[in-house]
C-alpha atoms as one frame of an Amber mdcrd trajectory, in Angstrom:
protein
  28.930  40.815 -41.085  28.528  37.026 -41.133  26.625  37.195 -37.846  24.174
  39.710 -39.329  23.677  37.463 -42.338  23.011  34.478 -40.071  20.438  36.502
 -38.119  18.756  37.562 -41.362  18.708  33.981 -42.661  17.228  32.793 -39.378
  14.551  35.505 -39.467  13.629  34.748 -43.107  13.502  31.025 -42.306  11.169
  31.646 -39.376   8.917  33.960 -41.385   8.906  31.507 -44.306   8.096  28.563
 -42.054   5.186  30.281 -40.317   3.806  31.836 -43.482   3.816  28.371 -45.117
   2.055  26.844 -42.097  -0.526  29.641 -42.033  -1.036  29.442 -45.805  -1.803
  25.734 -45.385  -4.164  26.332 -42.444  -6.065  29.112 -44.245  -6.393  26.934
 -47.357  -7.800  23.947 -45.455 -10.106  26.198 -43.418 -11.379  27.861 -46.601
 -12.028  24.555 -48.400 -14.081  23.197 -45.511 -15.979  26.419 -44.772 -16.675
  27.296 -48.406 -17.934  23.788 -49.117 -20.366  24.108 -46.212 -21.401  27.623
 -47.264 -22.045  26.645 -50.889 -24.033  23.570 -49.850 -26.325  25.827 -47.812
 -27.171  28.027 -50.805 -30.166  27.302 -53.025 -29.332  25.536 -56.281 -30.842
  28.387 -58.304 -30.204  32.084 -57.664 -33.327  33.298 -55.801 -32.733  37.004
 -56.386 -31.040  39.479 -54.111 -34.028  40.153 -51.825 -34.583  36.463 -51.051
 -30.839  35.947 -50.657 -30.597  38.842 -48.186 -33.635  37.621 -46.243 -32.076
  34.190 -45.721 -28.492  35.428 -45.238 -26.567  33.702 -42.438 -23.491  35.733
 -41.441 -21.544  33.032 -39.556 -21.076  30.553 -42.456 -20.332  33.534 -44.716
 -17.695  35.006 -42.396 -16.246  31.518 -41.825 -15.092  31.266 -45.463 -14.288
  34.935 -46.160 -11.847  35.326 -43.252  -9.442  32.522 -44.298  -9.485  33.857
 -47.858  -8.522  37.314 -46.611  -5.780  35.845 -44.425  -4.506  33.692 -47.303
  -4.207  36.790 -49.485  -1.939  38.260 -46.797   0.263  35.242 -46.017   0.801
  33.722 -49.479   2.845  36.708 -50.782   4.925  36.609 -47.579   5.697  32.936
 -48.163   6.626  33.665 -51.777   8.960  36.468 -50.629  10.819  34.023 -48.420
  11.127  31.509 -51.259  12.543  34.270 -53.463  15.064  35.175 -50.771  16.430
  31.623 -50.684  16.231  30.879 -54.414  19.595  30.189 -56.053  20.832  33.063
 -58.227  20.333  31.087 -61.439  16.637  30.545 -60.553  15.805  33.938 -59.033
  13.995  35.027 -62.199  11.425  32.253 -61.565  10.960  33.124 -57.910  10.723
  36.830 -58.763   8.042  36.159 -61.375   6.228  34.021 -58.787   6.508  36.831
 -56.254   5.169  39.412 -58.727   2.069  37.332 -59.433   1.673  36.521 -55.711
   1.652  40.233 -54.892  -0.919  40.866 -57.621  -3.042  38.019 -56.226  -2.735
  39.357 -52.676  -3.583  42.943 -53.588  -6.592  42.029 -55.704  -8.076  39.400
 -53.408  -7.391  41.154 -50.103  -9.396  44.070 -51.510 -12.120  41.742 -52.777
 -12.469  39.855 -49.493 -12.378  43.042 -47.411 -15.243  44.352 -49.567 -17.152
  41.082 -49.035 -16.464  41.071 -45.297 -17.470  44.675 -44.717 -19.668  46.352
 -47.325 -21.446  43.279 -48.693 -22.009  41.592 -45.330 -23.238  44.779 -43.656
 -25.547  45.547 -46.583 -27.023  42.053 -46.447 -27.534  42.267 -42.684 -29.210
  45.675 -42.918 -31.413  44.628 -45.835 -29.931  47.211 -48.178 -29.901  45.349
 -51.490 -29.933  48.014 -54.191 -27.124  47.112 -56.623 -25.801  44.449 -54.249
 -26.476  41.557 -56.639 -23.313  42.642 -58.509 -21.180  41.920 -55.419 -22.662
  38.797 -53.814 -20.778  35.529 -54.268 -23.372  33.130 -55.636 -25.123  35.653
 -57.850 -24.774  34.894 -61.555 -24.026  38.619 -62.058 -21.309  38.904 -59.414
 -18.296  41.081 -60.134 -16.593  39.623 -57.058 -16.753  36.140 -58.632 -14.869
  37.501 -61.637 -12.323  39.261 -59.424 -11.806  35.979 -57.558 -11.169  34.230
 -60.848  -8.421  36.613 -61.944  -6.909  36.650 -58.439  -6.680  32.881 -58.214
  -5.375  32.812 -61.781  -2.493  35.018 -60.600  -1.961  32.689 -57.638  -1.745
  29.745 -60.037   0.783  31.591 -62.205   2.803  32.391 -59.063   2.862  28.701
 -58.170   3.835  27.655 -61.702   6.728  30.121 -61.830   8.026  29.376 -58.339
   7.874  25.636 -59.014  10.850  26.141 -61.339  12.968  26.996 -58.276  12.560
  23.535 -56.797  14.179  20.404 -58.113  17.114  18.117 -57.650  16.212  15.835
 -54.731  12.918  13.982 -54.242  11.423  16.668 -51.977  12.271  19.423 -54.457
  10.773  17.513 -57.355   7.646  16.770 -55.306   7.300  20.462 -54.364
């Protein structure tokens, strides 16, 4: 029984370690790629036809992919934190996990839509109704979905922060 528990702890530690590393990598990748992508956009919204005509898929894909991957790895990392949380702090890690799952579900859907439907529509020149889904458009539904998703991620981080404490590393985390 103790051997099984040790194997489980080792597996959760490994998954937690790699999900934290990947979460960090996807975040840095996104920040760099999105900064480049946004700097390449015109300062004023040119309209969907002009946007589609000047659409560059590589810079677009370069920021959407890490966002999609982040939406998949962040909830995994939060699950591992919940597993190791002390019993008296599990409510905080569970609340963090709940909001992390909401973030992941909402934004994985959003980024898959951006990566597939929106990108393919832009590349094919099909723009009817697309202005509602393009990041950068002042009318974008996907911008709003991003806002609520990252709000849930922030709530997840606030709740899970209550798990850490005690030593200097815990307080810093």
